[in-house]
mmCIF file of the protein (N, C-alpha, C, O) and its ligand, coordinates in Angstrom:
data_MODEL
# 
_entry.id   MODEL 
# 
loop_
_entity.id 
_entity.type 
_entity.pdbx_number_of_molecules 
1 polymer     1 
2 non-polymer 1 
# 
_entity_poly.entity_id                      1 
_entity_poly.type                           'polypeptide(L)' 
_entity_poly.nstd_linkage                   no 
_entity_poly.nstd_monomer                   no 
_entity_poly.pdbx_seq_one_letter_code       MCFRPPKVEKPIKCEACGTVNLPKSVKCKKCGTELKKNNVCY 
_entity_poly.pdbx_seq_one_letter_code_can   MCFRPPKVEKPIKCEACGTVNLPKSVKCKKCGTELKKNNVCY 
_entity_poly.pdbx_strand_id                 A 
# 
loop_
_entity_poly_seq.entity_id 
_entity_poly_seq.num 
_entity_poly_seq.mon_id 
_entity_poly_seq.hetero 
1 1  MET n 
1 2  CYS n 
1 3  PHE n 
1 4  ARG n 
1 5  PRO n 
1 6  PRO n 
1 7  LYS n 
1 8  VAL n 
1 9  GLU n 
1 10 LYS n 
1 11 PRO n 
1 12 ILE n 
1 13 LYS n 
1 14 CYS n 
1 15 GLU n 
1 16 ALA n 
1 17 CYS n 
1 18 GLY n 
1 19 THR n 
1 20 VAL n 
1 21 ASN n 
1 22 LEU n 
1 23 PRO n 
1 24 LYS n 
1 25 SER n 
1 26 VAL n 
1 27 LYS n 
1 28 CYS n 
1 29 LYS n 
1 30 LYS n 
1 31 CYS n 
1 32 GLY n 
1 33 THR n 
1 34 GLU n 
1 35 LEU n 
1 36 LYS n 
1 37 LYS n 
1 38 ASN n 
1 39 ASN n 
1 40 VAL n 
1 41 CYS n 
1 42 TYR n 
# 
loop_
_struct_asym.id 
_struct_asym.entity_id 
A 1 
B 2 
# 
loop_
_chem_comp.id 
_chem_comp.type 
_chem_comp.mon_nstd_flag 
ALA 'L-peptide linking' y 
ARG 'L-peptide linking' y 
ASN 'L-peptide linking' y 
CYS 'L-peptide linking' y 
GLU 'L-peptide linking' y 
GLY 'peptide linking'   y 
ILE 'L-peptide linking' y 
LEU 'L-peptide linking' y 
LYS 'L-peptide linking' y 
MET 'L-peptide linking' y 
PHE 'L-peptide linking' y 
PRO 'L-peptide linking' y 
SER 'L-peptide linking' y 
THR 'L-peptide linking' y 
TYR 'L-peptide linking' y 
VAL 'L-peptide linking' y 
ZN  non-polymer         . 
# 
_pdbx_entity_nonpoly.entity_id   2 
_pdbx_entity_nonpoly.name        ? 
_pdbx_entity_nonpoly.comp_id     ZN 
# 
_pdbx_nonpoly_scheme.asym_id         B 
_pdbx_nonpoly_scheme.entity_id       2 
_pdbx_nonpoly_scheme.mon_id          ZN 
_pdbx_nonpoly_scheme.ndb_seq_num     1 
_pdbx_nonpoly_scheme.pdb_seq_num     101 
_pdbx_nonpoly_scheme.auth_seq_num    101 
_pdbx_nonpoly_scheme.pdb_mon_id      ZN 
_pdbx_nonpoly_scheme.auth_mon_id     ZN 
_pdbx_nonpoly_scheme.pdb_strand_id   A 
_pdbx_nonpoly_scheme.pdb_ins_code    . 
# 
loop_
_atom_site.group_PDB 
_atom_site.id 
_atom_site.type_symbol 
_atom_site.label_atom_id 
_atom_site.label_alt_id 
_atom_site.label_comp_id 
_atom_site.label_asym_id 
_atom_site.label_entity_id 
_atom_site.label_seq_id 
_atom_site.pdbx_PDB_ins_code 
_atom_site.Cartn_x 
_atom_site.Cartn_y 
_atom_site.Cartn_z 
_atom_site.occupancy 
_atom_site.B_iso_or_equiv 
_atom_site.pdbx_formal_charge 
_atom_site.auth_seq_id 
_atom_site.auth_comp_id 
_atom_site.auth_asym_id 
_atom_site.auth_atom_id 
_atom_site.pdbx_PDB_model_num 
ATOM   1   N  N  . MET A 1 1  ? -72.884 -187.334 -7.570 1.00 0.00 ? 1   MET A N  1 
ATOM   2   C  CA . MET A 1 1  ? -73.238 -187.420 -6.151 1.00 0.00 ? 1   MET A CA 1 
ATOM   3   C  C  . MET A 1 1  ? -71.986 -187.706 -5.329 1.00 0.00 ? 1   MET A C  1 
ATOM   4   O  O  . MET A 1 1  ? -71.116 -188.472 -5.742 1.00 0.00 ? 1   MET A O  1 
ATOM   5   N  N  . CYS A 1 2  ? -71.914 -187.089 -4.184 1.00 0.00 ? 2   CYS A N  1 
ATOM   6   C  CA . CYS A 1 2  ? -70.714 -187.213 -3.382 1.00 0.00 ? 2   CYS A CA 1 
ATOM   7   C  C  . CYS A 1 2  ? -70.861 -188.306 -2.334 1.00 0.00 ? 2   CYS A C  1 
ATOM   8   O  O  . CYS A 1 2  ? -71.819 -188.334 -1.562 1.00 0.00 ? 2   CYS A O  1 
ATOM   9   N  N  . PHE A 1 3  ? -69.890 -189.195 -2.331 1.00 0.00 ? 3   PHE A N  1 
ATOM   10  C  CA . PHE A 1 3  ? -69.889 -190.277 -1.348 1.00 0.00 ? 3   PHE A CA 1 
ATOM   11  C  C  . PHE A 1 3  ? -69.103 -189.868 -0.113 1.00 0.00 ? 3   PHE A C  1 
ATOM   12  O  O  . PHE A 1 3  ? -67.884 -189.700 -0.161 1.00 0.00 ? 3   PHE A O  1 
ATOM   13  N  N  . ARG A 1 4  ? -69.828 -189.710 1.008  1.00 0.00 ? 4   ARG A N  1 
ATOM   14  C  CA . ARG A 1 4  ? -69.154 -189.298 2.225  1.00 0.00 ? 4   ARG A CA 1 
ATOM   15  C  C  . ARG A 1 4  ? -69.368 -190.316 3.337  1.00 0.00 ? 4   ARG A C  1 
ATOM   16  O  O  . ARG A 1 4  ? -70.449 -190.376 3.924  1.00 0.00 ? 4   ARG A O  1 
ATOM   17  N  N  . PRO A 1 5  ? -68.350 -191.112 3.630  1.00 0.00 ? 5   PRO A N  1 
ATOM   18  C  CA . PRO A 1 5  ? -68.429 -192.059 4.739  1.00 0.00 ? 5   PRO A CA 1 
ATOM   19  C  C  . PRO A 1 5  ? -68.621 -191.322 6.045  1.00 0.00 ? 5   PRO A C  1 
ATOM   20  O  O  . PRO A 1 5  ? -68.016 -190.269 6.246  1.00 0.00 ? 5   PRO A O  1 
ATOM   21  N  N  . PRO A 1 6  ? -69.452 -191.846 6.948  1.00 0.00 ? 6   PRO A N  1 
ATOM   22  C  CA . PRO A 1 6  ? -69.821 -191.186 8.197  1.00 0.00 ? 6   PRO A CA 1 
ATOM   23  C  C  . PRO A 1 6  ? -68.645 -190.897 9.120  1.00 0.00 ? 6   PRO A C  1 
ATOM   24  O  O  . PRO A 1 6  ? -68.437 -189.757 9.537  1.00 0.00 ? 6   PRO A O  1 
ATOM   25  N  N  . LYS A 1 7  ? -67.884 -191.930 9.433  1.00 0.00 ? 7   LYS A N  1 
ATOM   26  C  CA . LYS A 1 7  ? -66.834 -191.754 10.438 1.00 0.00 ? 7   LYS A CA 1 
ATOM   27  C  C  . LYS A 1 7  ? -65.468 -192.235 9.959  1.00 0.00 ? 7   LYS A C  1 
ATOM   28  O  O  . LYS A 1 7  ? -64.663 -192.733 10.746 1.00 0.00 ? 7   LYS A O  1 
ATOM   29  N  N  . VAL A 1 8  ? -65.225 -192.086 8.706  1.00 0.00 ? 8   VAL A N  1 
ATOM   30  C  CA . VAL A 1 8  ? -63.922 -192.487 8.189  1.00 0.00 ? 8   VAL A CA 1 
ATOM   31  C  C  . VAL A 1 8  ? -62.994 -191.283 8.126  1.00 0.00 ? 8   VAL A C  1 
ATOM   32  O  O  . VAL A 1 8  ? -63.100 -190.430 7.245  1.00 0.00 ? 8   VAL A O  1 
ATOM   33  N  N  . GLU A 1 9  ? -62.091 -191.244 9.079  1.00 0.00 ? 9   GLU A N  1 
ATOM   34  C  CA . GLU A 1 9  ? -61.138 -190.138 9.089  1.00 0.00 ? 9   GLU A CA 1 
ATOM   35  C  C  . GLU A 1 9  ? -59.720 -190.668 8.919  1.00 0.00 ? 9   GLU A C  1 
ATOM   36  O  O  . GLU A 1 9  ? -59.196 -191.363 9.790  1.00 0.00 ? 9   GLU A O  1 
ATOM   37  N  N  . LYS A 1 10 ? -59.125 -190.341 7.817  1.00 0.00 ? 10  LYS A N  1 
ATOM   38  C  CA . LYS A 1 10 ? -57.767 -190.811 7.572  1.00 0.00 ? 10  LYS A CA 1 
ATOM   39  C  C  . LYS A 1 10 ? -56.751 -189.738 7.951  1.00 0.00 ? 10  LYS A C  1 
ATOM   40  O  O  . LYS A 1 10 ? -56.998 -188.542 7.795  1.00 0.00 ? 10  LYS A O  1 
ATOM   41  N  N  . PRO A 1 11 ? -55.615 -190.188 8.448  1.00 0.00 ? 11  PRO A N  1 
ATOM   42  C  CA . PRO A 1 11 ? -54.542 -189.241 8.761  1.00 0.00 ? 11  PRO A CA 1 
ATOM   43  C  C  . PRO A 1 11 ? -54.129 -188.462 7.517  1.00 0.00 ? 11  PRO A C  1 
ATOM   44  O  O  . PRO A 1 11 ? -54.098 -189.002 6.411  1.00 0.00 ? 11  PRO A O  1 
ATOM   45  N  N  . ILE A 1 12 ? -53.819 -187.207 7.712  1.00 0.00 ? 12  ILE A N  1 
ATOM   46  C  CA . ILE A 1 12 ? -53.447 -186.365 6.597  1.00 0.00 ? 12  ILE A CA 1 
ATOM   47  C  C  . ILE A 1 12 ? -51.928 -186.269 6.498  1.00 0.00 ? 12  ILE A C  1 
ATOM   48  O  O  . ILE A 1 12 ? -51.252 -185.856 7.440  1.00 0.00 ? 12  ILE A O  1 
ATOM   49  N  N  . LYS A 1 13 ? -51.417 -186.655 5.353  1.00 0.00 ? 13  LYS A N  1 
ATOM   50  C  CA . LYS A 1 13 ? -49.978 -186.608 5.161  1.00 0.00 ? 13  LYS A CA 1 
ATOM   51  C  C  . LYS A 1 13 ? -49.557 -185.264 4.575  1.00 0.00 ? 13  LYS A C  1 
ATOM   52  O  O  . LYS A 1 13 ? -50.098 -184.800 3.572  1.00 0.00 ? 13  LYS A O  1 
ATOM   53  N  N  . CYS A 1 14 ? -48.595 -184.671 5.221  1.00 0.00 ? 14  CYS A N  1 
ATOM   54  C  CA . CYS A 1 14 ? -48.097 -183.379 4.750  1.00 0.00 ? 14  CYS A CA 1 
ATOM   55  C  C  . CYS A 1 14 ? -47.372 -183.553 3.421  1.00 0.00 ? 14  CYS A C  1 
ATOM   56  O  O  . CYS A 1 14 ? -46.499 -184.410 3.278  1.00 0.00 ? 14  CYS A O  1 
ATOM   57  N  N  . GLU A 1 15 ? -47.747 -182.731 2.464  1.00 0.00 ? 15  GLU A N  1 
ATOM   58  C  CA . GLU A 1 15 ? -47.122 -182.845 1.145  1.00 0.00 ? 15  GLU A CA 1 
ATOM   59  C  C  . GLU A 1 15 ? -45.732 -182.225 1.121  1.00 0.00 ? 15  GLU A C  1 
ATOM   60  O  O  . GLU A 1 15 ? -44.939 -182.460 0.210  1.00 0.00 ? 15  GLU A O  1 
ATOM   61  N  N  . ALA A 1 16 ? -45.464 -181.436 2.139  1.00 0.00 ? 16  ALA A N  1 
ATOM   62  C  CA . ALA A 1 16 ? -44.182 -180.746 2.181  1.00 0.00 ? 16  ALA A CA 1 
ATOM   63  C  C  . ALA A 1 16 ? -43.083 -181.600 2.814  1.00 0.00 ? 16  ALA A C  1 
ATOM   64  O  O  . ALA A 1 16 ? -41.998 -181.756 2.253  1.00 0.00 ? 16  ALA A O  1 
ATOM   65  N  N  . CYS A 1 17 ? -43.391 -182.158 4.011  1.00 0.00 ? 17  CYS A N  1 
ATOM   66  C  CA . CYS A 1 17 ? -42.346 -182.883 4.730  1.00 0.00 ? 17  CYS A CA 1 
ATOM   67  C  C  . CYS A 1 17 ? -42.679 -184.360 4.924  1.00 0.00 ? 17  CYS A C  1 
ATOM   68  O  O  . CYS A 1 17 ? -41.825 -185.144 5.339  1.00 0.00 ? 17  CYS A O  1 
ATOM   69  N  N  . GLY A 1 18 ? -43.928 -184.739 4.622  1.00 0.00 ? 18  GLY A N  1 
ATOM   70  C  CA . GLY A 1 18 ? -44.298 -186.146 4.703  1.00 0.00 ? 18  GLY A CA 1 
ATOM   71  C  C  . GLY A 1 18 ? -44.753 -186.581 6.075  1.00 0.00 ? 18  GLY A C  1 
ATOM   72  O  O  . GLY A 1 18 ? -45.002 -187.765 6.301  1.00 0.00 ? 18  GLY A O  1 
ATOM   73  N  N  . THR A 1 19 ? -44.864 -185.651 6.986  1.00 0.00 ? 19  THR A N  1 
ATOM   74  C  CA . THR A 1 19 ? -45.322 -185.972 8.331  1.00 0.00 ? 19  THR A CA 1 
ATOM   75  C  C  . THR A 1 19 ? -46.811 -186.301 8.338  1.00 0.00 ? 19  THR A C  1 
ATOM   76  O  O  . THR A 1 19 ? -47.614 -185.597 7.726  1.00 0.00 ? 19  THR A O  1 
ATOM   77  N  N  . VAL A 1 20 ? -47.170 -187.377 9.036  1.00 0.00 ? 20  VAL A N  1 
ATOM   78  C  CA . VAL A 1 20 ? -48.571 -187.762 9.124  1.00 0.00 ? 20  VAL A CA 1 
ATOM   79  C  C  . VAL A 1 20 ? -49.227 -187.041 10.283 1.00 0.00 ? 20  VAL A C  1 
ATOM   80  O  O  . VAL A 1 20 ? -48.816 -187.180 11.435 1.00 0.00 ? 20  VAL A O  1 
ATOM   81  N  N  . ASN A 1 21 ? -50.250 -186.273 9.963  1.00 0.00 ? 21  ASN A N  1 
ATOM   82  C  CA . ASN A 1 21 ? -50.947 -185.494 10.981 1.00 0.00 ? 21  ASN A CA 1 
ATOM   83  C  C  . ASN A 1 21 ? -52.319 -186.085 11.279 1.00 0.00 ? 21  ASN A C  1 
ATOM   84  O  O  . ASN A 1 21 ? -52.832 -186.916 10.529 1.00 0.00 ? 21  ASN A O  1 
ATOM   85  N  N  . LEU A 1 22 ? -52.895 -185.645 12.379 1.00 0.00 ? 22  LEU A N  1 
ATOM   86  C  CA . LEU A 1 22 ? -54.217 -186.113 12.754 1.00 0.00 ? 22  LEU A CA 1 
ATOM   87  C  C  . LEU A 1 22 ? -55.250 -185.653 11.721 1.00 0.00 ? 22  LEU A C  1 
ATOM   88  O  O  . LEU A 1 22 ? -55.090 -184.607 11.092 1.00 0.00 ? 22  LEU A O  1 
ATOM   89  N  N  . PRO A 1 23 ? -56.314 -186.453 11.557 1.00 0.00 ? 23  PRO A N  1 
ATOM   90  C  CA . PRO A 1 23 ? -57.363 -186.137 10.574 1.00 0.00 ? 23  PRO A CA 1 
ATOM   91  C  C  . PRO A 1 23 ? -57.958 -184.752 10.756 1.00 0.00 ? 23  PRO A C  1 
ATOM   92  O  O  . PRO A 1 23 ? -58.365 -184.113 9.785  1.00 0.00 ? 23  PRO A O  1 
ATOM   93  N  N  . LYS A 1 24 ? -58.009 -184.299 11.966 1.00 0.00 ? 24  LYS A N  1 
ATOM   94  C  CA . LYS A 1 24 ? -58.629 -182.998 12.236 1.00 0.00 ? 24  LYS A CA 1 
ATOM   95  C  C  . LYS A 1 24 ? -57.635 -181.846 12.144 1.00 0.00 ? 24  LYS A C  1 
ATOM   96  O  O  . LYS A 1 24 ? -57.997 -180.682 12.310 1.00 0.00 ? 24  LYS A O  1 
ATOM   97  N  N  . SER A 1 25 ? -56.387 -182.186 11.880 1.00 0.00 ? 25  SER A N  1 
ATOM   98  C  CA . SER A 1 25 ? -55.366 -181.151 11.824 1.00 0.00 ? 25  SER A CA 1 
ATOM   99  C  C  . SER A 1 25 ? -55.571 -180.235 10.625 1.00 0.00 ? 25  SER A C  1 
ATOM   100 O  O  . SER A 1 25 ? -55.938 -180.674 9.535  1.00 0.00 ? 25  SER A O  1 
ATOM   101 N  N  . VAL A 1 26 ? -55.326 -178.973 10.854 1.00 0.00 ? 26  VAL A N  1 
ATOM   102 C  CA . VAL A 1 26 ? -55.447 -177.988 9.779  1.00 0.00 ? 26  VAL A CA 1 
ATOM   103 C  C  . VAL A 1 26 ? -54.077 -177.709 9.168  1.00 0.00 ? 26  VAL A C  1 
ATOM   104 O  O  . VAL A 1 26 ? -53.920 -177.549 7.957  1.00 0.00 ? 26  VAL A O  1 
ATOM   105 N  N  . LYS A 1 27 ? -53.100 -177.658 10.060 1.00 0.00 ? 27  LYS A N  1 
ATOM   106 C  CA . LYS A 1 27 ? -51.736 -177.430 9.598  1.00 0.00 ? 27  LYS A CA 1 
ATOM   107 C  C  . LYS A 1 27 ? -50.818 -178.538 10.085 1.00 0.00 ? 27  LYS A C  1 
ATOM   108 O  O  . LYS A 1 27 ? -51.089 -179.187 11.096 1.00 0.00 ? 27  LYS A O  1 
ATOM   109 N  N  . CYS A 1 28 ? -49.739 -178.746 9.364  1.00 0.00 ? 28  CYS A N  1 
ATOM   110 C  CA . CYS A 1 28 ? -48.764 -179.759 9.733  1.00 0.00 ? 28  CYS A CA 1 
ATOM   111 C  C  . CYS A 1 28 ? -48.137 -179.437 11.081 1.00 0.00 ? 28  CYS A C  1 
ATOM   112 O  O  . CYS A 1 28 ? -47.727 -178.306 11.341 1.00 0.00 ? 28  CYS A O  1 
ATOM   113 N  N  . LYS A 1 29 ? -48.071 -180.445 11.925 1.00 0.00 ? 29  LYS A N  1 
ATOM   114 C  CA . LYS A 1 29 ? -47.542 -180.244 13.275 1.00 0.00 ? 29  LYS A CA 1 
ATOM   115 C  C  . LYS A 1 29 ? -46.040 -180.037 13.269 1.00 0.00 ? 29  LYS A C  1 
ATOM   116 O  O  . LYS A 1 29 ? -45.458 -179.555 14.241 1.00 0.00 ? 29  LYS A O  1 
ATOM   117 N  N  . LYS A 1 30 ? -45.428 -180.405 12.167 1.00 0.00 ? 30  LYS A N  1 
ATOM   118 C  CA . LYS A 1 30 ? -43.971 -180.303 12.101 1.00 0.00 ? 30  LYS A CA 1 
ATOM   119 C  C  . LYS A 1 30 ? -43.490 -179.030 11.405 1.00 0.00 ? 30  LYS A C  1 
ATOM   120 O  O  . LYS A 1 30 ? -42.684 -178.272 11.945 1.00 0.00 ? 30  LYS A O  1 
ATOM   121 N  N  . CYS A 1 31 ? -44.003 -178.817 10.198 1.00 0.00 ? 31  CYS A N  1 
ATOM   122 C  CA . CYS A 1 31 ? -43.510 -177.683 9.414  1.00 0.00 ? 31  CYS A CA 1 
ATOM   123 C  C  . CYS A 1 31 ? -44.534 -176.559 9.294  1.00 0.00 ? 31  CYS A C  1 
ATOM   124 O  O  . CYS A 1 31 ? -44.196 -175.461 8.853  1.00 0.00 ? 31  CYS A O  1 
ATOM   125 N  N  . GLY A 1 32 ? -45.779 -176.822 9.681  1.00 0.00 ? 32  GLY A N  1 
ATOM   126 C  CA . GLY A 1 32 ? -46.783 -175.766 9.681  1.00 0.00 ? 32  GLY A CA 1 
ATOM   127 C  C  . GLY A 1 32 ? -47.451 -175.539 8.339  1.00 0.00 ? 32  GLY A C  1 
ATOM   128 O  O  . GLY A 1 32 ? -48.205 -174.581 8.170  1.00 0.00 ? 32  GLY A O  1 
ATOM   129 N  N  . THR A 1 33 ? -47.179 -176.411 7.391  1.00 0.00 ? 33  THR A N  1 
ATOM   130 C  CA . THR A 1 33 ? -47.809 -176.275 6.079  1.00 0.00 ? 33  THR A CA 1 
ATOM   131 C  C  . THR A 1 33 ? -49.298 -176.586 6.155  1.00 0.00 ? 33  THR A C  1 
ATOM   132 O  O  . THR A 1 33 ? -49.704 -177.534 6.827  1.00 0.00 ? 33  THR A O  1 
ATOM   133 N  N  . GLU A 1 34 ? -50.097 -175.805 5.478  1.00 0.00 ? 34  GLU A N  1 
ATOM   134 C  CA . GLU A 1 34 ? -51.532 -176.031 5.495  1.00 0.00 ? 34  GLU A CA 1 
ATOM   135 C  C  . GLU A 1 34 ? -51.865 -177.343 4.804  1.00 0.00 ? 34  GLU A C  1 
ATOM   136 O  O  . GLU A 1 34 ? -51.424 -177.594 3.682  1.00 0.00 ? 34  GLU A O  1 
ATOM   137 N  N  . LEU A 1 35 ? -52.649 -178.182 5.484  1.00 0.00 ? 35  LEU A N  1 
ATOM   138 C  CA . LEU A 1 35 ? -52.948 -179.508 4.965  1.00 0.00 ? 35  LEU A CA 1 
ATOM   139 C  C  . LEU A 1 35 ? -54.200 -179.505 4.105  1.00 0.00 ? 35  LEU A C  1 
ATOM   140 O  O  . LEU A 1 35 ? -55.144 -178.750 4.335  1.00 0.00 ? 35  LEU A O  1 
ATOM   141 N  N  . LYS A 1 36 ? -54.173 -180.369 3.116  1.00 0.00 ? 36  LYS A N  1 
ATOM   142 C  CA . LYS A 1 36 ? -55.334 -180.487 2.250  1.00 0.00 ? 36  LYS A CA 1 
ATOM   143 C  C  . LYS A 1 36 ? -56.195 -181.659 2.710  1.00 0.00 ? 36  LYS A C  1 
ATOM   144 O  O  . LYS A 1 36 ? -55.681 -182.705 3.105  1.00 0.00 ? 36  LYS A O  1 
ATOM   145 N  N  . LYS A 1 37 ? -57.490 -181.472 2.655  1.00 0.00 ? 37  LYS A N  1 
ATOM   146 C  CA . LYS A 1 37 ? -58.389 -182.546 3.041  1.00 0.00 ? 37  LYS A CA 1 
ATOM   147 C  C  . LYS A 1 37 ? -58.562 -183.545 1.894  1.00 0.00 ? 37  LYS A C  1 
ATOM   148 O  O  . LYS A 1 37 ? -58.546 -183.182 0.718  1.00 0.00 ? 37  LYS A O  1 
ATOM   149 N  N  . ASN A 1 38 ? -58.724 -184.789 2.268  1.00 0.00 ? 38  ASN A N  1 
ATOM   150 C  CA . ASN A 1 38 ? -58.821 -185.840 1.255  1.00 0.00 ? 38  ASN A CA 1 
ATOM   151 C  C  . ASN A 1 38 ? -60.239 -186.100 0.781  1.00 0.00 ? 38  ASN A C  1 
ATOM   152 O  O  . ASN A 1 38 ? -60.461 -186.833 -0.184 1.00 0.00 ? 38  ASN A O  1 
ATOM   153 N  N  . ASN A 1 39 ? -61.193 -185.494 1.467  1.00 0.00 ? 39  ASN A N  1 
ATOM   154 C  CA . ASN A 1 39 ? -62.587 -185.774 1.134  1.00 0.00 ? 39  ASN A CA 1 
ATOM   155 C  C  . ASN A 1 39 ? -63.136 -184.785 0.103  1.00 0.00 ? 39  ASN A C  1 
ATOM   156 O  O  . ASN A 1 39 ? -64.241 -184.262 0.243  1.00 0.00 ? 39  ASN A O  1 
ATOM   157 N  N  . VAL A 1 40 ? -62.355 -184.555 -0.904 1.00 0.00 ? 40  VAL A N  1 
ATOM   158 C  CA . VAL A 1 40 ? -62.792 -183.647 -1.946 1.00 0.00 ? 40  VAL A CA 1 
ATOM   159 C  C  . VAL A 1 40 ? -63.772 -184.350 -2.884 1.00 0.00 ? 40  VAL A C  1 
ATOM   160 O  O  . VAL A 1 40 ? -63.528 -185.469 -3.336 1.00 0.00 ? 40  VAL A O  1 
ATOM   161 N  N  . CYS A 1 41 ? -64.852 -183.692 -3.159 1.00 0.00 ? 41  CYS A N  1 
ATOM   162 C  CA . CYS A 1 41 ? -65.856 -184.279 -4.039 1.00 0.00 ? 41  CYS A CA 1 
ATOM   163 C  C  . CYS A 1 41 ? -65.686 -183.775 -5.467 1.00 0.00 ? 41  CYS A C  1 
ATOM   164 O  O  . CYS A 1 41 ? -65.722 -182.573 -5.729 1.00 0.00 ? 41  CYS A O  1 
ATOM   165 N  N  . TYR A 1 42 ? -65.505 -184.698 -6.358 1.00 0.00 ? 42  TYR A N  1 
ATOM   166 C  CA . TYR A 1 42 ? -65.327 -184.305 -7.752 1.00 0.00 ? 42  TYR A CA 1 
ATOM   167 C  C  . TYR A 1 42 ? -66.659 -184.340 -8.506 1.00 0.00 ? 42  TYR A C  1 
ATOM   168 O  O  . TYR A 1 42 ? -66.701 -184.037 -9.699 1.00 0.00 ? 42  TYR A O  1 
HETATM 169 ZN ZN . ZN  B 2 .  ? -45.104 -180.796 7.081  1.00 0.00 2 101 ZN  A ZN 1 
# 
């Protein structure tokens, strides 16, 4: 079962340059690398 907190949005850190982007960001604001979401359900 997947645990999904209602309003917990953490900043997404770019794996390429380390820039912290907004939770809703799709791509890094600095280098443009596509960001991965942290709410992956295993
Ligand atoms: Zn980046």
